[in-house]
C-alpha angles and dihedrals in degrees: 000000000000117000105257090209086077093054130105094263096060113068097280109143116250113197119197144090119314104224099177126025118175117166131195124242143170138097113346094007126112131171122194113198145124093204123109140165110301090022113143114221109212121219085236093055125106107268092232104085095165137016118210116200128182132182135184143170088272140003095272093051091051091048090049091052090048091052092052092044093051091048093056097040112106124187116168132178096043133053117257139182094237092116090052090054090048087054092049096051090050095046113111092221091054092046091051091047090242092152137143137147091286096052098099094046090052092047092050091047091056119081112246111256114241115260115262116251114251 
């Protein structure tokens, strides 16, 4: 079984052409980036092409805004770690604040739970 830490959802750079780039916005949401549609990401470029920041009156409001922001964010043409971040903000340990330096390793070692039926 390949080590998922080497996969596209885990901070490994993905050079290429961004074909679609739709960013979230609204109260308590900020995105720092210089990327745009038709932007070519060089293999020599810093792997962080955008930084998504949310804030709220409390932790749960900030997490809720992050969830919504990650759901509407669309980056096509290159691989990103958006789905990993979606997984993190929905993880019970993260929500409870049960975090330490081993958190990400534990999360990646667990199989992802199937999505709930709507």
